[in-house]
PADRENZA-94208 format. One line per 2 residues: number of its first residue (from 1); their letters; for each residue x, y, z of N, C-alpha, C. Coordinates in steps of 0.1 Angstrom, whole numbers, plus 5000, padded with zeros to 4 digits. Atoms other than C-alpha are relative to their C-alpha. Example, Ala and Ser with C-alpha at 12.3 -4.5 7.8 and 13.67 -1.06 7.14 Angstrom:
2
1) AS) 5009 4988 5000 5123 4955 5078 5009 5012 5000  4991 4989 5000 5137 4989 5071 4992 5011 5008
***
This chain:
158
1) MQ) 4995 5015 4996 9649 0779 1704 4996 4995 5015  4999 5006 4988 9644 0751 1730 5004 4997 5009
3) RI) 4994 5000 4984 9656 0750 1765 4996 4985 5008  5003 5011 5000 9662 0715 1777 5009 4997 5017
5) AN) 4990 5008 4993 9674 0706 1811 4998 4985 5003  5001 5014 4998 9684 0669 1821 5008 5000 5019
7) LI) 4997 4998 4983 9699 0653 1858 5004 4990 4999  5002 5012 4995 9719 0626 1862 5006 4997 5014
9) VL) 4996 4998 4988 9727 0611 1892 5010 4986 5004  4986 5011 4998 9757 0591 1903 5000 4995 5015
11) KD) 4993 5011 4985 9761 0566 1934 4998 4990 5001  4989 5012 5000 9782 0543 1945 5002 4994 4987
13) QQ) 4995 5006 5012 9793 0543 1911 4995 4990 4989  5015 5004 5004 9759 0535 1898 4996 5014 4997
15) VL) 5006 4996 5003 9740 0559 1874 4984 4994 4997  5017 4999 4998 9701 0567 1870 5001 5002 4985
17) LL) 5010 4994 5016 9687 0566 1832 4991 4993 4998  5015 5001 5010 9656 0568 1816 5002 4989 4987
19) KK) 5001 5008 5015 9654 0540 1786 4988 5008 4997  5006 4998 5003 9636 0559 1766 4993 4988 4985
21) PR) 5005 5012 5008 9610 0537 1742 5002 5001 4983  4997 4995 5011 9612 0553 1706 5011 4992 4990
23) RN) 4987 5000 5005 9648 0547 1700 5007 4981 5009  4996 5002 4986 9655 0525 1733 5015 5003 5004
25) WY) 4994 4987 4998 9678 0552 1736 5000 5003 5015  5004 4996 4983 9688 0556 1772 5009 5018 5001
27) VA) 4998 4990 4996 9692 0595 1786 5001 5004 5016  5005 4996 4981 9692 0615 1820 4988 5007 4996
29) PG) 5016 4992 4998 9657 0626 1831 5006 5012 5001  4999 4986 5006 9650 0655 1818 4992 5002 4994
31) GK) 5007 4995 5006 9630 0679 1796 4999 5014 4996  4998 4986 5015 9617 0714 1783 4993 5007 5016
33) ME) 5000 4988 4990 9620 0744 1805 4989 5007 5000  5012 4987 4995 9589 0766 1814 5008 5012 4998
35) AG) 4996 4983 5004 9587 0800 1805 5003 5008 5016  4994 4991 4990 9604 0821 1833 5007 4992 5011
37) ES) 4989 5015 4990 9620 0787 1849 5015 5002 4998  4988 5000 4995 9655 0787 1863 5003 4991 4989
39) IY) 4998 5011 5010 9676 0762 1840 5002 4987 5020  4994 5007 4989 9686 0747 1882 4986 4991 5001
41) SA) 5009 5005 4995 9647 0747 1888 4998 4989 4993  5008 5013 5006 9636 0727 1859 5008 4989 4998
43) AI) 4999 5009 4998 9662 0702 1864 4995 4996 5007  5005 5007 4994 9651 0695 1891 4980 4995 4999
45) RE) 5015 4999 5005 9616 0697 1884 4997 4992 4987  5010 5009 5012 9615 0679 1854 5013 4981 5008
47) FQ) 4998 5011 4988 9639 0649 1872 4989 4999 5013  5008 5005 4996 9615 0646 1898 4984 4994 5001
49) EE) 5011 5011 5004 9585 0638 1880 5006 4990 4987  5000 5008 5006 9601 0614 1857 5005 4993 5006
51) TN) 4995 5011 4990 9616 0596 1886 4996 5001 5015  5006 5001 4987 9597 0603 1917 5008 5002 5013
53) TV) 4984 5001 4988 9634 0610 1939 4996 5019 5000  4999 4986 4999 9643 0644 1947 5017 4996 5003
55) PV) 4986 4995 5001 9682 0651 1938 5006 5007 5011  4986 4994 4991 9710 0657 1963 5008 5013 4997
57) KP) 4987 4989 5004 9730 0692 1959 5001 4996 4984  4997 4998 5012 9724 0690 1923 5011 5013 4991
59) HL) 4986 4990 5004 9758 0710 1904 4995 4997 4982  5000 5000 5016 9757 0723 1864 5015 4994 4996
61) KG) 4990 5008 5011 9779 0701 1845 5006 5004 4988  5003 4999 5011 9771 0709 1811 4992 5011 4992
63) VY) 5011 4989 5009 9757 0737 1785 5004 4997 4985  4995 4999 5014 9754 0726 1748 4992 5008 4994
65) TM) 5009 4995 5006 9739 0737 1720 4998 4988 4989  5000 5010 5005 9725 0708 1700 4991 5003 4984
67) IV) 5005 4997 5013 9718 0707 1664 4995 4986 4991  5001 5007 5010 9701 0687 1638 4996 5011 4989
69) QD) 4999 4995 5012 9705 0693 1600 4997 4994 4990  5002 5005 5015 9695 0679 1565 5012 5007 4992
71) EQ) 4989 4996 5005 9726 0688 1546 5006 5011 5004  4992 4986 4997 9735 0725 1551 4987 5008 5009
73) QI) 5009 4992 4998 9701 0733 1563 4997 4998 5016  5000 5004 4984 9697 0732 1603 4982 4997 5001
75) EN) 5016 4999 5001 9657 0719 1610 4997 5000 5014  5003 5000 4986 9663 0719 1646 5011 5002 5004
77) EW) 4995 4998 4995 9678 0737 1673 5000 5004 5016  5006 4997 4982 9678 0735 1712 5015 4998 5015
79) ML) 4989 5000 4992 9697 0741 1740 4999 4989 5008  5001 5006 4991 9709 0715 1769 5010 5002 5012
81) FT) 4997 4996 4990 9713 0723 1802 5003 4987 5010  4989 5017 4993 9737 0687 1820 5001 5006 5015
83) FV) 4995 4996 4988 9734 0687 1857 5001 4988 5004  4998 5007 4991 9748 0662 1879 4996 4999 5017
85) SH) 5003 4999 4991 9738 0650 1914 5009 4986 5006  4994 5016 4999 9758 0620 1938 4991 4992 5011
87) DL) 5005 5011 4996 9729 0613 1957 4984 5003 5002  5018 4997 5001 9684 0612 1958 4999 4993 5006
89) EG) 5014 5006 4988 9658 0608 1981 4988 4992 4999  5010 5004 5010 9633 0586 1971 5003 4987 4998
91) IP) 4997 5010 5005 9629 0555 1961 4993 4999 4981  5000 4999 5014 9627 0554 1918 4988 4995 4994
93) FE) 5010 5007 5008 9599 0547 1898 5004 4987 4987  4990 5012 5010 9607 0512 1876 4996 5006 4987
95) VT) 5007 5002 5010 9588 0519 1848 4990 5017 5002  5012 4986 5003 9568 0560 1838 4993 4999 4984
97) KE) 5003 5000 5014 9552 0572 1805 5012 5001 4995  4987 4997 5010 9589 0585 1796 5008 4987 5000
99) GI) 4989 5009 5006 9602 0550 1796 5003 4992 5017  4998 5008 4989 9619 0526 1821 5012 5006 5004
101) LE) 4992 4995 4998 9643 0538 1847 5010 4988 5007  4987 5008 4998 9677 0519 1852 5010 5002 5006
103) WH) 4990 4997 4989 9708 0518 1877 5007 4991 4990  4988 5007 5005 9740 0508 1855 5010 5006 5003
105) PV) 4990 4999 4997 9768 0507 1863 5009 5013 4992  4994 4989 5011 9790 0542 1850 5010 5000 4996
107) EA) 4992 4994 5010 9810 0527 1831 4991 4993 4981  5014 5003 5015 9780 0515 1809 4998 5011 4994
109) LA) 5004 4988 5008 9780 0550 1799 5005 5001 4990  4992 5001 5010 9809 0541 1772 4986 4996 4990
111) HL) 5004 5005 5010 9788 0518 1757 4984 4998 4997  5016 5003 4998 9749 0520 1764 4998 5008 4987
113) PM) 5003 4996 5013 9728 0528 1731 4994 5013 5003  5008 4986 4997 9720 0567 1731 5009 5006 4991
115) AE) 4987 4989 5009 9734 0598 1711 5009 5000 5002  4985 5000 4996 9770 0599 1710 5002 5020 5007
117) GD) 5003 4983 4993 9760 0641 1718 5000 4997 5024  5002 5001 4987 9747 0627 1751 5009 4990 5008
119) RT) 4987 5006 4997 9775 0600 1756 5008 5009 5005  4983 4986 4994 9804 0635 1758 4992 5000 5013
121) NL) 5004 4994 4997 9780 0650 1778 4997 4991 5015  5007 5003 4988 9772 0626 1804 5011 4991 5009
123) QF) 4984 5009 4995 9808 0606 1809 5001 5013 5006  4985 4991 4991 9820 0642 1819 4994 5005 5011
125) AV) 5007 4990 4984 9790 0653 1843 5005 4986 5012  4993 5011 4988 9801 0619 1860 5015 5002 5003
127) SG) 4987 5001 4995 9837 0620 1861 5009 5011 4993  4988 4986 5002 9850 0656 1848 5004 5009 5007
129) QG) 4999 4989 4992 9863 0686 1863 4989 5009 4997  5008 4990 5005 9844 0719 1863 4996 5002 4988
131) VQ) 5012 5004 5006 9820 0721 1837 5003 5003 4981  5001 4999 5018 9816 0716 1795 4994 5007 4994
133) YG) 5012 4993 5012 9804 0735 1767 5005 4992 4990  5001 5001 5012 9796 0723 1732 4992 5000 4994
135) TF) 5007 5004 5008 9780 0715 1702 5002 4994 4990  5002 5012 5005 9770 0689 1689 4990 4999 4982
137) VY) 5008 5005 5016 9753 0682 1648 5001 4991 4998  5002 5013 5004 9736 0655 1640 4989 5002 4987
139) TH) 5007 5001 5008 9718 0643 1611 4987 4995 5004  5019 5005 4995 9681 0634 1613 4999 4991 5007
141) DF) 4997 5015 4997 9688 0602 1619 5004 5000 5011  4987 4997 4987 9710 0614 1649 5015 4992 4997
143) DL) 4988 5007 4998 9742 0600 1634 5002 5018 5002  4993 4988 5002 9766 0629 1644 5012 5003 4994
145) IK) 4997 4997 5017 9781 0648 1619 5016 5009 5007  4986 4992 4998 9804 0671 1641 4998 5004 5012
147) QD) 5006 4997 4992 9809 0680 1675 5015 5010 5005  4998 4991 4999 9826 0712 1690 5003 4997 5020
149) IQ) 4999 4999 4988 9840 0707 1728 5006 5009 5010  4990 4991 4989 9855 0730 1756 4997 4992 5016
151) AS) 4998 4999 4982 9859 0733 1795 5003 5008 5006  4996 4986 4986 9862 0757 1825 5004 4990 5013
153) YE) 4995 5004 4987 9878 0747 1856 4999 5015 5010  5002 4995 4995 9870 0763 1883 5017 5007 5006
155) GE) 4982 4998 5001 9906 0784 1895 5008 4998 4990  4987 4996 5007 9922 0783 1866 5001 5014 4996
157) KQ) 4988 4990 5003 9945 0804 1854 4994 5007 4989  4998 4999 5014 9933 0826 1822 5009 5007 4996
***
C-alpha cells in the first residue's frame, strides 16, 4: 500500500495550494513517502521539494485510507497523512513540474475543484480541533462513493 504525506500552510487566512495540470484540481503539496521515512519527514521533504519553502512547526491533522474501486473490486488503495503549518520560511515557487502554486482564502476550500476527500481533510486541517481519521471510497473517475470520518481530541475523556 502506497503512503502519501501532504502539508497545507494556513497563513493570514490564506492557504497555499498546488493546482495540478491533469484535472486542474487543487491539492496540498505532498507526495510519496520513501522507504524507511517517517510521515513527518516525508511531509516536510515533499513540501520543500514542491514549494521551495520550509514549513514552520507542522503537525499532524489527519490520517486517511483512500480507495478507488470499480464496482466492488478495489483498484487502488493508499494511506494519506495530512499535516498543517501556520507559517513558512522562504518564497514559494510560482510554477513547478507538479503544477502551479497559488494562495487562496481559506474559504475557497469549500468550492475550489478538488477531490471531495481532499476538501474534507483540508478543511479539517485548517479549522478542526484534534486529529481526523477517515476512509474515502471513489470511482475510477474520482466520484466519491462513500466516506467514514472520525476525530479524536487531546484531553478527551474516553
